[in-house]
C-alpha positions as CSV (number, residue, x, y, z in Angstrom):
1,M,94.0,91.3,95.5
2,T,91.5,89.2,93.8
3,Y,88.0,90.1,95.7
4,A,86.1,87.0,96.3
5,G,83.2,88.4,98.0
6,G,80.6,86.5,95.6
7,P,80.7,85.7,91.8
8,P,83.2,87.7,89.8
9,P,81.6,91.4,89.1
10,F,81.1,90.4,85.4
11,F,78.8,87.3,86.1
12,E,75.2,88.2,86.1
13,Q,74.4,86.6,89.7
14,G,75.0,88.7,91.8
15,G,97.1,119.0,89.5
16,Q,100.0,116.3,88.8
17,W,99.6,112.9,89.2
18,S,103.0,111.3,89.6
19,I,103.5,107.6,91.1
20,Q,105.0,107.7,94.7
21,G,108.8,106.8,94.1
22,C,110.1,104.5,97.0
23,C,112.0,101.6,97.4
24,G,111.5,98.5,95.0
25,L,109.4,96.3,97.4
26,A,107.2,99.1,98.8
27,L,104.0,97.9,97.3
28,V,105.0,94.3,98.0
29,L,105.5,95.3,101.8
30,W,102.2,97.4,101.9
31,L,100.1,94.4,100.9
32,T,102.2,91.6,102.8
33,A,102.7,93.8,106.1
34,G,101.1,91.5,109.0
35,L,100.3,88.5,107.0
36,V,101.4,85.2,107.8
37,F,102.9,83.3,104.9
38,P,103.9,79.6,104.9
39,A,107.5,78.5,105.6
40,D,109.7,79.1,102.4
41,G,110.2,75.1,102.1
42,L,106.5,74.7,100.9
43,D,106.0,71.7,102.9
44,Q,102.5,71.9,104.8
45,G,100.5,71.3,101.9
46,A,97.3,69.4,101.8
47,D,98.8,66.4,100.5
48,G,101.8,66.7,102.9
49,E,104.2,68.8,100.4
50,F,104.2,71.5,97.4
51,E,104.5,69.9,94.0
52,K,106.7,72.0,91.7
53,R,106.5,72.5,88.0
54,T,108.2,75.2,85.9
55,S,107.6,76.7,82.4
56,S,109.2,79.3,80.4
57,H,108.1,82.1,82.8
58,F,106.8,80.8,85.9
59,V,107.8,78.5,88.8
60,L,104.5,77.0,89.9
61,Y,104.0,75.3,93.4
62,Q,100.8,73.7,94.2
63,D,99.4,71.7,97.1
64,V,95.8,70.9,96.1
65,D,94.4,67.7,97.5
66,I,93.8,65.8,94.3
67,D,93.7,61.9,94.8
68,Q,95.5,60.9,91.5
69,T,98.7,61.9,89.9
70,S,98.0,60.8,86.1
71,G,94.8,61.2,84.0
72,L,92.5,63.8,83.0
73,R,91.8,64.9,86.7
74,G,95.4,64.1,87.9
75,S,97.6,66.5,89.6
76,R,100.1,66.5,86.8
77,R,97.4,67.6,84.2
78,F,96.2,70.0,86.8
79,E,99.6,71.7,87.0
80,Q,100.1,71.8,83.2
81,D,96.6,73.5,82.8
82,V,97.7,76.1,85.3
83,L,101.0,76.9,83.7
84,S,99.2,77.0,80.5
85,V,96.8,79.3,81.4
86,L,99.9,81.5,83.1
87,E,101.8,81.3,79.7
88,S,98.7,82.7,77.9
89,A,98.6,85.3,80.5
90,Y,102.0,86.1,79.9
91,R,101.6,86.6,76.0
92,S,98.3,88.7,76.4
93,A,99.8,90.8,78.7
94,D,102.6,91.5,76.5
95,Q,100.0,92.4,73.6
96,K,97.6,94.3,75.4
97,L,99.3,95.9,78.3
98,G,102.7,96.0,77.2
99,L,104.0,94.0,80.3
100,R,106.7,91.8,79.8
101,P,108.6,90.8,83.0
102,D,111.9,89.1,82.4
103,G,112.4,86.9,85.3
104,P,110.7,83.8,86.3
105,L,107.4,84.6,88.5
106,T,106.6,82.4,91.3
107,V,103.1,81.2,91.6
108,I,101.5,79.3,94.6
109,V,98.4,77.6,94.3
110,Y,96.9,76.5,97.8
111,D,94.5,73.8,98.5
112,P,91.2,76.0,99.3
113,A,91.1,74.5,103.2
114,V,94.8,75.5,103.4
115,F,94.4,78.8,102.1
116,D,91.3,79.8,103.9
117,R,93.3,78.6,107.1
118,T,96.2,80.3,106.5
119,F,94.9,83.5,105.4
120,S,91.5,84.0,106.9
121,G,91.0,87.0,108.7
122,Q,94.1,88.7,107.2
123,F,91.9,90.7,104.8
124,R,88.7,92.8,105.5
125,F,87.0,91.1,102.7
126,P,87.2,87.6,101.1
127,V,90.1,87.1,98.3
128,A,90.6,84.5,96.0
129,G,94.3,85.4,95.5
130,F,96.7,87.9,96.0
131,Y,100.3,89.3,95.3
132,G,103.0,89.6,97.7
133,G,106.6,89.3,95.9
134,R,104.8,85.7,94.7
135,V,101.3,85.2,93.4
136,H,99.3,83.1,96.2
137,I,95.8,81.6,94.5
138,R,93.1,79.8,96.3
139,G,93.0,76.7,93.9
140,D,90.8,74.2,93.1
141,T,90.9,70.4,91.6
142,V,90.6,71.5,88.1
143,V,91.1,74.7,85.9
144,T,87.7,76.8,86.1
145,D,86.9,79.9,84.5
146,R,86.9,81.4,87.9
147,L,90.5,80.1,88.3
148,V,91.5,81.5,85.0
149,A,90.3,84.9,86.1
150,V,92.0,85.2,89.2
151,L,95.4,83.9,87.6
152,H,95.1,86.6,85.0
153,H,94.1,89.2,87.7
154,E,97.0,88.5,90.0
155,Y,99.7,88.0,87.0
156,V,98.8,91.7,86.2
157,H,100.1,92.8,89.7
158,A,103.0,90.5,89.6
159,A,103.9,91.8,86.1
160,F,103.3,95.7,87.0
161,D,105.8,94.8,90.3
162,E,108.3,93.3,88.4
163,E,108.6,96.1,85.7
164,N,107.7,99.0,88.0
165,G,109.4,97.9,91.2
166,R,110.4,101.3,92.1
167,H,107.3,103.0,92.3
168,V,103.8,102.3,94.2
169,L,100.8,102.3,91.6
170,P,97.6,103.8,92.8
171,A,95.0,101.1,93.4
172,W,92.6,102.3,91.0
173,L,95.2,101.9,88.3
174,N,96.7,98.5,89.6
175,E,93.2,96.9,90.3
176,G,91.4,98.7,87.5
177,V,93.8,97.4,84.7
178,A,93.8,93.9,86.6
179,E,90.0,93.7,86.4
180,W,90.0,94.5,82.9
181,F,92.4,92.1,81.8
182,E,90.8,89.4,84.0
183,A,87.5,90.1,82.3
184,R,89.2,90.0,78.8
185,S,90.3,86.5,79.7
186,L,87.0,85.4,80.1
187,G,85.6,86.9,76.5
188,L,84.1,89.9,78.1
189,R,84.4,93.2,76.1
190,G,83.2,95.8,78.4
191,V,81.4,96.2,81.8
192,P,78.2,94.2,81.6
193,S,74.8,96.5,81.5
194,H,73.8,95.0,85.0
195,Q,77.1,96.4,86.6
196,R,76.7,99.5,84.7
197,R,73.3,99.9,86.4
198,R,75.0,99.3,89.7
199,L,77.5,102.1,89.3
200,R,74.8,104.5,88.1
201,V,72.8,103.6,91.3
202,A,75.7,104.5,93.3
203,A,76.4,107.8,91.4
204,A,72.6,108.9,92.1
205,Q,72.9,107.9,95.9
206,G,76.5,109.9,96.2
207,R,78.5,106.8,97.1
208,L,81.0,106.6,94.0
209,Y,84.5,107.1,95.2
210,A,86.5,110.5,94.1
211,L,89.8,109.7,92.6
212,D,91.8,110.4,95.7
213,A,89.9,107.7,97.7
214,L,90.8,105.1,94.9
215,S,94.5,106.0,94.9
216,S,96.1,104.2,98.1
217,P,98.2,101.5,97.5
218,S,95.3,98.9,97.7
219,F,91.7,98.6,98.6
220,G,92.7,96.0,101.5
221,H,91.2,98.8,104.2
222,L,87.8,98.5,102.7
223,G,85.0,96.3,103.7
224,P,83.1,93.8,101.3
225,E,80.8,96.2,100.1
226,G,83.3,99.1,99.7
227,A,86.0,96.9,98.3
228,S,83.4,95.8,95.7
229,L,82.3,98.9,94.3
230,A,86.0,100.3,94.5
231,Y,87.2,97.2,92.2
232,L,84.2,97.9,89.9
233,Q,84.5,101.5,89.7
234,S,88.2,101.3,89.0
235,W,87.4,98.7,86.1
236,S,84.7,100.9,84.8
237,F,87.2,103.7,84.6
238,I,90.1,101.4,82.8
239,D,87.3,100.4,80.5
240,E,86.3,103.9,79.7
241,L,90.1,104.7,78.8
242,V,90.1,101.7,76.4
243,G,87.0,103.1,74.7
244,L,88.7,106.4,74.1
245,R,91.9,105.0,72.4
246,G,91.5,101.5,72.1
247,T,93.6,98.5,73.7
248,R,96.8,100.1,71.8
249,G,96.3,103.4,73.6
250,L,96.1,101.3,76.8
251,R,99.6,99.7,76.1
252,D,101.0,103.1,75.2
253,W,100.0,104.9,78.4
254,L,100.9,101.8,80.4
255,R,104.3,101.6,79.1
256,E,104.9,105.5,79.4
257,I,103.9,105.1,83.2
258,V,106.1,102.1,83.5
259,R,108.9,104.1,81.7
260,R,108.5,107.5,83.8
261,G,106.5,107.0,86.7
262,N,104.4,110.0,86.0
263,I,100.6,109.2,85.4
264,D,99.5,112.8,84.3
265,R,102.2,113.1,81.8
266,A,101.6,109.7,80.1
267,T,97.7,110.7,80.3
268,R,98.4,113.9,78.5
269,R,100.5,112.3,76.2
270,V,98.1,109.4,75.1
271,Y,94.6,110.8,76.0
272,R,95.3,114.5,75.5
273,D,94.1,115.4,79.1
274,R,94.4,115.2,82.9
275,I,93.9,112.1,84.3
276,G,91.8,114.0,87.1
277,A,89.7,115.6,84.3
278,L,88.9,112.3,82.2
279,F,88.0,110.8,86.1
280,E,85.6,113.5,86.4
281,D,84.1,113.3,83.1
282,H,83.6,109.5,83.6
283,L,81.8,110.3,86.9
284,A,79.3,112.9,85.4
285,A,78.6,110.4,82.6
286,L,77.5,107.8,85.1
287,A,75.4,110.4,87.2
288,A,73.8,111.2,83.8
289,G,72.8,107.6,83.5
290,R,75.2,107.1,80.5
C-alpha cells in the first residue's frame, strides 16, 4: 500500500529469520480480506466504463473523468503516459531490485472520486494505492510526480508477489523496498535530512518500532501516525542496507530471498551479518543522532 496521509515522506512539507511459507496468494488475501472490489467487468467508472490499453508487460484499465479523448490532456495520452511510467518501473526494478515478473500485470487507475467512494474506510489510514492481485491506484487527469511515485511503489508489491508468491514478506521489507524504489523514481538518493530528524526524535522518545513489530504482512492495522512512522523507518533501514553494499548488494540480497525464502541466510551471504543485528545497529545509530 502507498500511504497517503499527506505529502510523500520525501517532500519537505510535512535468531533465524525466514519468510513464512504459505499458499501463493496468502499475501494478497491478507491485504484484500474484507475489501470491496468493483465488478470484474470494470464497467462502473466515472465515464461509464473503464478504458483498456496494453503494453509489453501491463494491462491498464482507467476510468479517470477526462473530458477529451485526444490531445495533450486527453485520455489516450494519459493512458500512454501511465504505461510509459510502468514500463520504466519494470526496467528499473529489473536493474535495481532483480525483479522481472513474466506475466502481464493488471493495473487499475480509478477516478479519485470513484476510488475514495469505493475504498474509503477500508484502511485505517488514507492510501493512494494498494496491491491485491491487481494494482489499484487513485488516479489524476495527468501523470504527476505523485502518480509516478505511487505507480513505482505499487509495482514493487506486484513484482514481489509474482516472483515470490509462495511466501509472505514482512512489511518492513516489502514496504521498505517499495518506499526506497519510489524515492529513487523521483531522483532521491537517501532519506532527506528532515525525515532523518524525525526518526532521531522518535528514537529519543522511544517510539521507534522493533523489528518484530514491523514484521506483520502489512501496516494496515496501524493508525495514520503509526503507519507513517513505520513506512519511514522501513525505508530508512533499506536505505541503510544500500549504504553498506550499494544497489548491487540490495539486488543480490533480494534475489537470494526470492529464490530461497530465507532472509537471514540471504543477509549473512550478502551483508555478512544477521538481519536482527543490522537492524539493532540501525536503531542505535538513530538513537545516537547519526
